[in-house]
Structures are given as C-alpha cells and as structure tokens.
MIZAVO-699154 format. One record per atom (N, C-alpha, C, O): x, y, z; residue in one letter. Coordinates in steps of 0.001 Angstrom, whole numbers, padded with zeros to 6 digits, always signed. Layout:
<pts>
XYZa
...
</pts>
This chain:
<pts>
+277608-009362+104045m
+278150-008013+102166m
+279026-007492+102341m
+278947-006724+103299m
+280264-007525+101670v
+281231-006698+101840v
+281220-005299+100767v
+280308-004904+100041v
+281666-005118+100835s
+282130-003760+099743s
+282790-002570+099983s
+283316-002761+101079s
+283033-001628+099672q
+284351-000471+099553q
+283914+000861+099188q
+283154+001190+098277q
+284717+001817+100334i
+284434+003144+100315i
+286080+003766+100047i
+286998+003277+100705i
+286348+004846+099057k
+287456+005572+098828k
+287460+006261+099692k
+286379+006700+100086k
+288689+006640+100344l
+289105+008214+100678l
+290254+008644+100751l
+291036+008491+101690l
+290524+009540+099188g
+291393+010018+098617g
+291896+008648+097625g
+291341+008221+096612g
+293469+008010+098488d
+294128+006634+097570d
+293651+005587+098911d
+294261+004517+098934d
+293044+005716+099562i
+292897+004562+100789i
+291725+003669+100583i
+290622+004146+100850i
+291756+003132+100393v
+290522+002024+100234v
+290135+001434+101604v
+291051+001067+102340v
+288868+001313+102005v
+288147+000865+102664v
+287154-000061+102626v
+285967+000266+102644v
+287667-001595+102558d
+286678-002443+103078d
+285354-002646+103998d
+285649-002709+105192d
+284402-002726+103812v
+282829-002468+104432v
+282350-004012+104330v
+281930-004514+103287v
+282438-004494+105208v
+281255-005027+105949v
+280383-004992+106996v
+280517-004696+108184v
+278854-005590+105887l
+277387-005233+107137l
+277880-006641+108063l
+278572-007626+107803l
+277031-006101+109426k
+277253-007495+110278k
+275980-007319+111784k
+275864-006396+112590k
+275381-008327+111686d
+274912-008091+112733d
+275015-008078+114016d
+274715-008941+114840d
+275623-006658+114185i
+276382-006368+115163i
+275740-004998+115624i
+274920-004412+114917i
+276171-004512+116879k
+275309-003216+117288k
+276168-001898+116772k
+275605-000926+116269k
+278252-002023+117045n
+278692-001121+117592n
+279937-001072+115806n
+280380-002111+115315n
+280091-000300+115480v
+280746+000231+113863v
+282324+000216+114885v
+282573+000969+115826v
+283567-001339+114094h
+284503-001396+114268h
+285478-001204+113148h
+285218-001616+112018h
+286954-000392+113529l
+287396+000234+112323l
+288817-001005+112464l
+288611-001831+113352l
+289648-001116+111992s
+291015-002306+111832s
+291460-002111+110657s
+290900-002078+109561s
+293070-001920+111149v
+294347-001407+109973v
+295124-002506+110008v
+295953-002634+110909v
+294946-003555+108923h
+295766-004956+109323h
+296876-004899+108342h
+296889-004260+107290h
+297893-005729+108880p
+299420-005989+108667p
+299211-006793+107249p
+298355-007673+107163p
+299945-006475+106283p
+301508-005759+106671p
+301500-005006+105553p
+302574-004842+104974p
+300494-004500+105114t
+300363-003308+104066t
+299411-002544+104191t
+299273-001628+103381t
+298260-002776+105531g
+297380-001790+106109g
+296433-001750+105318g
+296325-000636+104806g
+295552-002613+104925r
+294417-002950+104857r
+293396-002391+105582r
+293346-002910+106697r
+292443-001430+105387v
+291445-000900+106089v
+290502-002056+106529v
+290814-003083+105926v
+289540-002222+107306r
+288000-002593+107344r
+287576-001990+108179r
+288329-001433+108978r
+286348-001910+108266i
+284898-001359+108915i
+284423-002374+108783i
+284336-002771+107621i
+283882-003288+109918s
+282599-003783+110709s
+281372-003113+110780s
+281538-002612+111892s
+279854-002583+110301a
+279664-002155+110416a
+277972-002427+110592a
+277541-003176+109715a
+276674-001819+111834p
+275742-002562+111890p
+275001-002842+110275p
+275527-002100+109445p
+274202-003504+109837k
+273825-003799+109102k
+272652-002518+108545k
+272283-002554+107371k
+272229-001633+109309r
+271051-000795+109329r
+271900+000516+108756r
+271248+001365+108149r
+273404+000721+108936m
+273630+001708+108993m
+273858+002150+107619m
+274419+001254+106988m
+273543+003623+106630s
+274035+003688+105695s
+275101+003853+104775s
+276046+004301+105425s
+275385+003730+103722v
+276888+003735+103702v
+277469+005471+103495v
+278467+005561+102780v
+276976+006654+104001d
+277047+008193+103962d
+277528+007750+105287d
+278758+007800+105327d
+276968+007316+106433t
+277521+007526+107270t
+278826+006480+107875t
+279631+006745+108768t
+278754+005688+107356i
+279914+004717+107296i
+281248+005740+107190i
+282164+005747+108012i
+281146+006737+105811r
+281971+007688+105216r
+282205+008114+106115r
+283332+007931+106576r
+281315+008845+106762a
+281543+009861+107573a
+282815+009609+109073a
+283833+010161+109492a
+281844+008309+109475f
+283107+007651+110655f
+284306+007458+109610f
+285334+008057+109928f
+284345+006826+108582a
+285924+006865+108116a
+286566+008262+107806a
+287733+008240+108197a
+286331+009118+107411v
+286828+010075+107362v
+286856+010988+108724v
+287708+011827+108431v
+286488+011240+109807s
+286400+011156+110496s
+287552+010068+111675s
+287765+010275+112870s
+288030+009097+110923k
+289400+008354+111966k
+290652+008513+110529k
+291614+007764+110360k
+290312+009548+109763l
+291934+009124+108158l
+292986+009970+109332l
+294181+009725+109163l
+292793+010527+110001n
+294726+010866+110681n
+294593+009406+111370n
+295719+009131+111786n
+294121+008854+111526w
+294230+007555+112743w
+294528+006502+111953w
+295516+005821+112230w
+293812+006230+110963i
+293993+005451+109759i
+295372+005559+109490i
+296192+004734+109893i
+295707+006769+108675k
+296963+006688+108406k
+298288+006401+109405k
+299336+005801+109165k
+297878+006986+110460r
+299700+006837+111563r
+299524+005635+112184r
+300220+005360+113162r
+298370+004569+111602q
+298338+002802+111573q
+299456+002591+110614q
+300626+002303+110864q
+298752+002830+109232q
+299756+002525+108245q
+300684+002765+108464q
+301134+001697+108876q
+301818+003806+108538a
+302505+004274+108816a
+303636+003412+109515a
+304773+003168+109111a
+302779+002887+111080k
+303494+002151+111928k
+303700+000809+110682k
+304851+000412+110501k
+302816+000311+110056l
+302977-001042+109732l
+304103-000751+108582l
+305210-001239+108808l
+304005-000310+107866r
+304675-000062+106684r
+306255-000215+107666r
+307162-001003+107399r
+306241+000436+108429e
+307698+000671+109351e
+308225-000478+110320e
+309421-000649+110560e
+307143-001280+110870q
+307679-002106+111233q
+308404-002873+110599q
+308160-003176+109431q
+309861-003512+111551e
+310877-004283+111385e
+309720-006297+111056e
+308875-006762+111820e
+310160-006842+109872r
+309992-008164+109445r
+311046-008859+109804r
+312135-008296+109686r
+310999-010498+110426e
+311652-011397+110640e
+312009-011942+109461e
+311140-012016+108592e
+313314-012419+109190t
+313742-013058+107977t
+313085-014188+108153t
+312419-014566+109116t
+313436-014938+106670r
+312112-015999+106217r
+312961-017338+107116r
+314161-017510+106901r
+312306-018115+107985r
+313186-019005+108469r
+313230-020513+108055r
+312203-021185+107959r
+314537-021021+107806e
+314745-022700+106778e
+314476-023817+107745e
+314230-024970+107393e
+314562-023259+109400y
+314583-024426+110168y
+315806-025503+110412y
+315793-026661+110828y
+317362-024228+109776v
+318532-025159+109735v
+319239-024972+111268v
+318778-024314+112201v
+320400-025688+111243d
+321241-025448+112339d
+321756-024004+111709d
+321982-023606+110566d
+321842-023293+113322r
+322383-022337+114070r
+321994-021132+113628r
+322671-020104+113647r
+320362-021331+113035e
+319012-020524+112522e
+319331-019761+113686e
+320125-020234+114499e
+318656-018301+113926s
+318067-017920+114807s
+316770-017462+115201s
+316041-016790+114472s
+316405-017946+116720h
+314981-018141+116159h
+314795-017573+118295h
+315770-017575+119046h
+313524-017226+118695h
+313523-016087+119957h
+312209-017078+120617h
+311192-017225+119939h
+312292-017510+121526v
+311385-018039+122498v
+311664-016872+123848v
+312766-016612+124332v
+309785-016047+124439w
+309749-015373+125480w
+311115-013965+125312w
+311760-013676+126320w
+311340-013366+124219g
+311176-012450+124142g
+313627-013154+124043g
+314363-012268+123607g
+314050-013965+124280k
+315116-014282+124297k
+315727-015042+122673k
+315126-015863+121980k
+317047-014443+122436r
+317426-015401+121192r
+318424-016782+121580r
+319361-016984+122353r
+317694-017550+120631y
+318381-018599+120662y
+319244-019345+119166y
+318997-019115+117982y
+319893-019921+119531l
+320359-020974+118022l
+319523-022185+117890l
+319410-023137+118662l
+318963-021953+116757l
+318774-023934+117032l
+319692-025048+116254l
+320411-024938+115261l
+319463-025874+116878r
+320853-027140+116397r
+319651-028415+116214r
+318844-028682+117104r
+319695-028904+115301v
+319003-029593+114495v
+319527-031271+114904v
+320602-031699+114483v
+318970-031777+115427s
+319511-033454+115518s
+318584-034489+114824s
+317373-034266+114810s
+319056-035534+114286e
+317837-036573+113316e
+318983-037854+114478e
+320146-037949+114871e
+317733-038553+114577s
+317074-040152+115409s
+316261-040500+115239s
+315290-039781+114999s
+316204-041894+115274e
+314814-042739+114819e
+313912-042289+115943e
+312692-042419+115837e
+314426-041807+116927e
+313329-041712+118161e
+312168-040563+118419e
+312819-039538+118218e
+310935-040174+118721p
+310071-039527+118414p
+310731-038044+118339p
+311895-037791+118651p
+309840-037180+117901p
+310607-035829+117903p
+310598-034614+118599p
+309696-033786+118475p
+311509-034489+119278s
+311136-032991+120624s
+312010-032210+120473s
+312959-032383+119708s
+311774-030932+121391i
+311918-029873+121199i
+312496-029237+122682i
+311676-029189+123599i
+313842-028765+122932e
+314285-028475+124644e
+315174-027567+123877e
+315846-027713+122856e
+314840-026026+125160l
+315781-025410+125679l
+317412-025446+126310l
+317601-025548+127522l
+318305-025369+125534k
+318998-025760+126873k
+320295-024939+126684k
+320682-025036+125519k
+321179-024076+127535h
+321517-022859+127309h
+321189-021856+126405h
+320003-021545+126513h
+321914-021106+125380s
+321286-020577+124407s
+321269-021530+122888s
+321862-021446+121813s
+320354-022352+123416r
+320534-023002+122206r
+319101-023828+122486r
+318589-024282+123509r
+318687-023799+121018i
+316977-024711+121176i
+317692-026003+120447i
+318684-025863+119733i
+317042-027344+120721l
+317412-028069+120477l
+316273-028775+119744l
+315301-029248+120332l
+316448-028815+118479l
+314989-029680+117642l
+315325-031129+117402l
+316288-031023+116642l
+315117-032455+117589r
+315525-033570+117065r
+314447-034124+116673r
+313452-034243+117389r
+314556-034606+115228v
+313882-035206+114244v
+314066-036597+113571v
+315123-037165+113842v
+313439-037058+112965r
+313835-038074+112494r
+314209-038182+111036r
+313800-037338+110239r
+315071-039325+110607p
+316256-038591+109615p
+315390-038473+108168p
+314429-039160+107820p
+315860-037693+107655r
+314789-037007+106308r
+313508-036595+106660r
+312466-036908+106084r
+313660-035728+107836t
+312853-034443+108011t
+312545-033182+107516t
+312923-032149+108069t
+311997-033209+106683g
+311736-031608+105695g
+311460-030439+106607g
+310745-030400+107608g
+312335-029300+105923g
+311336-027899+106104g
+309969-027416+107269g
+309787-026810+108326g
+308970-028447+105813q
+307890-027846+106162q
+307624-028635+107937q
+307288-028131+109009q
+308036-030304+107453k
+307581-030911+109170k
+308089-029894+110308k
+307363-029659+111275k
+309595-029182+110144r
+310516-029163+111004r
+309675-027633+111331r
+309709-027404+112540r
+309136-026839+110751k
+308205-025892+110926k
+307029-026409+111979k
+307076-026144+113180k
+306497-026799+111669a
+305007-027362+112205a
+305385-028216+113362a
+304506-028302+114219a
+306587-028929+113609l
+306762-029136+114871l
+307064-027901+115682l
+306367-027557+116637l
+308088-027272+115282m
+308169-026188+116478m
+306970-024720+116599m
+306833-023810+117418m
+306244-025123+115271e
+305070-024127+115906e
+304236-024923+117073e
+304014-024526+118216e
+303851-026112+116487e
+303188-026589+118027e
+303635-026729+118890e
+302821-026698+119813e
+305224-026996+119378w
+305827-026436+120543w
+305493-024807+121007w
+305136-024440+122127w
+305715-023984+119838y
+304904-022469+121005y
+303847-022578+120914y
+303470-021712+121704y
+303075-022969+120565r
+301623-023232+121330r
+301184-023740+122379r
+300077-023490+122856r
+302261-024736+122984t
+301868-025286+123935t
+302983-024436+125396t
+302802-024581+126605t
+303945-023694+124791q
+304386-022715+125506q
+303723-021942+125809q
+303880-021401+126904q
+302620-021546+124883i
+301377-020373+125479i
+300494-020774+126173i
+299894-019971+126887i
+300163-022107+126166k
+298795-023089+126832k
+299873-022499+128409k
+299701-021511+129123k
+300883-023527+128476s
+301597-023832+129713s
+301264-022262+130706s
+300657-022156+131771s
+301936-021182+129852a
+301556-019851+130451a
+300759-019060+130923a
+300865-018225+131821a
+299514-019514+129936m
+298157-018949+130298m
+297613-019612+131306m
+296544-019081+131610m
+297951-020854+132194l
+297353-020946+133281l
+297193-019564+134387l
+296353-018693+134612l
+298372-019913+134836p
+298757-018690+136082p
+298349-017511+135391p
+297745-016782+136178p
+298426-017033+134274l
+298143-015853+134497l
+296260-016048+134197l
+295312-015274+134335l
+296344-017020+133886l
+294292-016967+133824l
+294087-016704+135880l
+293579-015779+136514l
+294719-017925+136307a
+294497-018061+138281a
+295010-016456+138369a
+293974-015793+138426a
+296228-015518+138406k
+295892-013972+138515k
+295122-013119+138016k
+295246-012054+138620k
+294569-013083+137405w
+293617-012149+137047w
+292406-012297+136444w
+291821-011410+135823w
+291943-013644+136659e
+290150-013396+136684e
+289477-013387+137950e
+288296-013044+138000e
+290260-013814+139230p
+289713-012967+140089p
+289889-011287+140827p
+289451-010824+141880p
+290429-010903+140121l
+291296-009687+139580l
+290315-008495+138640l
+290614-007303+138566l
+289557-008892+138219m
+288823-008789+136994m
+287390-008992+137045m
+286524-008298+136511m
+287244-010068+137778g
+285795-010596+138191g
+285417-011342+136675g
+284224-011307+136375g
+286248-011936+135818v
+285447-012205+134720v
+286185-013724+134462v
+287145-014038+135165v
+285763-014478+133598r
+286153-015911+133781r
+285627-016256+132393r
+284424-016510+132340r
+286683-016335+130685p
+286159-017046+129903p
+285910-018412+129884p
+286576-019164+130596p
+285247-018723+129334e
+284532-020457+129595e
+285362-021201+128232e
+284961-022321+127919e
+286469-020614+127453r
+287454-021327+126719r
+288251-020593+126411r
+287789-019467+126223r
+290070-020750+126141f
+290802-020491+125597f
+291562-021241+124375f
+291659-022468+124398f
+292078-020504+123343f
+292929-021610+122683f
+294116-020168+122069f
+294300-018956+121962f
+294522-021277+121876v
+296020-020979+120716v
+296436-021032+119530v
+296749-022196+119279v
+296631-020229+118502q
+296572-020601+117535q
+297306-019804+116571q
+297540-018816+117267q
+297939-019510+115201r
+298168-019173+114426r
+297370-018075+114077r
+296330-018547+113618r
+297316-016598+114057m
+296712-015983+113782m
+297647-014238+113068m
+298475-013461+113543m
+296582-014380+111222k
+297521-013248+110758k
+297701-011537+111058k
+298466-010679+110619k
+296771-011540+111868t
+296516-009872+111974t
+296115-009625+113223t
+295601-008511+113319t
+296161-010399+114485k
+295890-010376+115292k
+296604-011302+116201k
+296851-012500+116062k
+297034-010026+117690w
+297386-010706+118515w
+296820-011337+119683w
+297502-011829+120582w
+295314-011307+119649g
+294549-011954+120341g
+292921-011401+119851g
+292789-010416+119125g
+291996-012028+120260s
+291060-011731+119983s
+289579-011999+121315s
+290025-012493+122350s
+288574-011830+121342c
+288039-012322+122321c
+286211-012708+121612c
+286081-011980+120628c
+285428-013221+121739n
+284291-013709+121120n
+283559-013572+122283n
+283648-014424+123168n
+282521-012164+122436c
+281992-011699+123992c
+280920-012465+123905c
+280082-012014+124686c
+280459-013544+123261k
+278853-013734+122779k
+279198-015437+123845k
+278691-015882+124875k
+280350-015963+122862a
+280457-017002+123844a
+281394-017217+124810a
+281619-018265+125414a
+281819-016367+124894r
+283292-015803+126090r
+284394-016787+125898r
+284693-017590+126782r
+284933-016733+124875t
+286106-017283+124535t
+286871-016414+124185t
+286536-015366+123633t
+288697-016965+124646i
+289693-016249+124328i
+290796-016925+123364i
+291341-018028+123400i
+290891-015986+122615r
+291811-016811+121176r
+293447-015902+121177r
+293467-014722+120826r
+294770-016649+121622l
+295735-016077+121426l
+296514-016393+120499l
+296945-017543+120574l
+297008-015500+119253n
+298299-015774+118758n
+299975-016846+118918n
+300777-016460+119769n
+300197-017617+118396t
+301173-018509+119118t
+302441-017847+118431t
+303559-018362+118429t
+302056-016431+117752e
+304016-015741+117908e
+304062-015066+118814e
+304960-014227+118881e
+302753-015242+120212l
+303215-014342+121587l
+303968-015110+122347l
+304261-014886+123522l
+304292-016025+121696a
+305699-016988+122408a
+306935-016756+122352a
+307808-016810+123218a
+306966-016438+121054k
+308472-015470+121327k
+308953-014181+121472k
+310009-013677+121090k
+307952-013695+122125k
+307803-012311+122399k
+308375-012296+123891k
+308812-013302+124448k
+308303-010747+124590p
+308641-011146+126078p
+307299-011376+126866p
+306222-011063+126360p
+307390-011903+128053p
+306648-012255+128934p
+305143-011265+129003p
+303938-011516+128998p
+305752-010382+129048e
+304773-009443+129940e
+303878-008629+128434e
+303173-007631+128278e
+304353-009607+127658c
+303669-009127+125878c
+302311-010088+126383c
+301190-009653+126646c
+302638-011118+126418l
+301797-012354+126730l
+300725-011841+127798l
+299564-012115+127495l
+300929-011072+129120e
+300254-010641+129853e
+299662-010045+129810e
+298681-009915+130542e
+300030-009324+128812y
+298953-007666+128324y
+298471-007987+127753y
+297515-007219+127648y
+298298-009291+126678v
+297271-009299+125505v
+296335-009959+126529v
+295389-009217+126794v
+296315-011036+127132v
+295657-011679+127687v
+294312-010532+128907v
+293085-010541+129006v
+295406-009726+129584v
+294524-008833+130111v
+293499-007680+129089v
+292484-007065+129417v
+294051-007700+128105h
+293506-007485+127262h
+292188-007764+126824h
+291117-007214+127083h
+292447-008615+126194e
+291319-009645+126139e
+290232-010057+126678e
+289167-010269+126099e
+290661-010280+128676l
+289701-010488+129818l
+288932-009163+129821l
+287731-009211+130084l
+289432-008144+129589a
+288857-006815+129168a
+287500-006657+128465a
+286598-006113+129101a
+287331-006972+127535h
+286541-007405+126659h
+285728-008132+126669h
+284864-008249+125801h
+285901-009077+128139l
+284576-009414+128302l
+283446-008478+129338l
+282262-008606+129651l
+284183-007817+129546l
+283749-006937+130648l
+283048-005433+129680l
+282036-004785+129948l
+283925-005264+128648e
+283241-003976+127223e
+283449-004637+126232e
+284478-005293+126069e
+282864-004594+125728p
+283430-005510+123874p
+283798-004245+123250p
+283543-004630+122109p
+284109-003299+123114t
+284657-001848+122256t
+286278-001321+122694t
+286743-001856+123700t
+286966-000503+122118h
+287814+000407+122770h
+287304+001388+123022h
+288116+002268+122737h
+286140+001955+123516n
+285423+003045+124048n
+286066+003753+125161n
+287278+003557+125251n
+285435+004673+126189a
+286621+004965+127014a
+285868+004419+128201a
+285937+005130+129203a
+285141+003274+128309r
+285889+003043+129286r
+286012+001610+129160r
+285610+000840+130032r
+286645+001188+127924f
+287524+000277+128197f
+289096+000660+128347f
+290095+000141+128846f
+288837+001607+127788v
+290432+002461+128494v
+290693+002271+129652v
+291768+001789+130009v
+289098+002858+131013s
+289275+002871+131831s
+289712+001688+132394s
+290543+001867+133284s
+289471+000719+132204l
+288784-000757+132398l
+290336-001252+132606l
+290579-002109+133456l
+291600-000561+131630m
+292512-000875+131316m
+293526-000252+132310m
+294285-000984+132946m
+293543+001193+132456d
+294153+001638+132973d
+293923+001047+134763d
+294943+000754+135387d
+292626+000927+135411r
+292663+000207+136092r
+293885-001335+136714r
+294684-001650+137596r
+293393-001696+135793f
+293749-003070+135898f
+295463-003503+135231f
+295962-004622+135359f
+295914-002715+134763m
+297262-002561+134503m
+297290-000894+133914m
+296581-000439+133017m
+298224-000240+134631p
+298430+001012+134791p
+299328+001209+133356p
+298955+002023+132512p
+300739+000253+133139k
+301079+000562+132073k
+301405-000564+130940k
+302406-001096+130461k
+299633-000641+130744w
+299714-001493+129159w
+299788-000428+127735w
+299847-001051+126675w
+299791+000712+127647q
+299997+001199+126949q
+301638+001108+126225q
+301927+000947+125039q
+302504+001267+127361f
+303907+001207+127567f
+304287-000496+126764f
+305256-000724+126041f
+303253-001446+127152h
+303535-002701+127109h
+303128-003220+125431h
+303707-003947+124623h
+302090-002593+125407r
+301711-002575+124010r
+302454-001468+122776r
+302220-001618+121577r
+303165-000609+123195e
+303732-000083+122340e
+305379-000973+122149e
+306079-000936+121137e
+305631-001594+123206v
+306232-002590+123553v
+306494-003924+122289v
+307483-004264+121641v
+305364-004319+122342l
+305118-005498+121241l
+304790-004938+119913l
+305009-005707+118978l
+304357-003877+119642n
+304199-003518+118179n
+305293-003157+117775n
+305288-003280+116550n
+306213-002785+118119r
+307296-002974+117695r
+308386-004254+117742r
+309455-004449+117164r
+307745-004887+118530l
+308845-006001+117359l
+308396-006679+116000l
+307371-006794+115328l
+310095-007171+115952p
+309790-007856+114941p
+308529-008907+114483p
+308293-009937+115115p
+307555-008371+112968v
+307087-009980+113727v
+306825-011014+112201v
+307715-010903+111358v
+305960-011720+111957r
+306609-012896+110762r
+306256-012078+109471r
+305351-011263+109293r
+307334-012579+108532r
+307387-012940+107221r
+306664-013710+106718r
+307053-014875+106633r
+305140-013285+106119e
+304795-014254+105322e
+303746-013341+104237e
+303919-012124+104161e
+303001-013804+103673e
+301542-013218+102807e
+300534-013693+104162e
+300330-014797+104667e
+299926-012074+104541w
+299010-011677+105386w
+297627-011803+104365w
+297604-011742+103135w
+296680-011965+105158g
+295361-011618+104328g
+294580-011723+105622g
+295060-011721+106755g
+292835-011848+105158y
+292126-011633+106037y
+291989-013133+106146y
+291267-013625+107013y
</pts>
C-alpha cells in the first residue's frame, strides 16, 4: 500500500511492506522522497521518523538539484562519450558486417549496418557498456569476496534509473547500473564493496558504516566523487 505524508512543501511517498526496518531514500532528478516501512508501523511513527530526518532530506534534494546533467546523446559522429572516466569521440561507420564497438586511442569506433537509426545505436552502446561492467566485475569479486568473507549468489548488470547499485539480501544477489562503465574504475569498486557489505548488514546503520570503514577507509571520498559526476539526462521515475 502506498500513501503520502506532507512535511511543509515536501511530499513523502510511504510504502508499507513486509520488512523489519524503515528505509528512507531521495530519488533523482527532482528529489522525490520515499519511505519504506514495516506494515505494523503507524502513520504517526513514520511521520516522526521523517521529521527527524528532515534536514538530511533537504540536503540530499539540494545536491540533486545542483548535480550536473549529461547533454542528450544522438549517437552521431564526433559526439562525446565517456568510458571508465575518460572522454572519447564517437566515430560511426556503416558496413554490412555485424555491429561492433572498439576503443581506439581517443575514439569509440561504432560500426553499424547501413540505415541503422539512433535508437538501435543507443541500444548497441548500452549493451557494450553492460559487457564492460560484467568483465570488470569478475576481478573485483575475486579480490573482495575473500577479504570480506561474503559471496553473492548472482550479480546482474542493468540500466537503473535511481541507484548505482542494489542488493537483495534474501536472494543474495547484487545489481549494478550500466552507467558505472562511464565513471572512473574506483567508483565501480566502491559500489561493489558497498553492495557486498549489505550482505553482512542490510541497512545503512552504524555497523554498516563500520564495515565500510574497515574494508575501504576512503569509501566516503569515492562516494562523493561518484555523486559529483554528471548523471544521465532522461525522465526518471520509480
């Protein structure tokens, strides 16, 4: 069941679920606020929790409003794209050969069949970014699983609108956003450690912070770097 509460001019979406703890999130691009709460929790208790977090909510909304947005991509020659934090110029060529993508010096070479439109070019690029994440994930898991003493059952890479990553603790699965392939490699590593830590502690409580401090002492720096980088321009939603 979804309902809403108002805190002045801030509207909070409230979702009652079969969970044990309250989860608060602020979603891009406009800063919509969402609270997931246990089914047994009263509206008054949820409101009191939201009020106690009001300053944090406003800070997160301010950050989202200030965050730089990418320009809309058309997937044409000499358009700027990023791979692992570096800028490349797109070079599109047409041939009857199967589509392919290659990094060469400061260019991304996108080979497509004649009359391939922008949407198909976009899909090819997004799938290529997905394969980049999957390839980079394997050595990261090999590094961090023994250090942290955890192992996910499966991991997925997909386009995600509101998160860099997520963890399903019950199924022991991890999901990562394909957009991470555009960011510096350190950002992907931070998100991987963050989600693995959730297999040890599902919430963002003091124990979770302690785990992150132990395994990745500079994690907050990496988080700030990631959150300052431009994000994809599109219509966001749940």
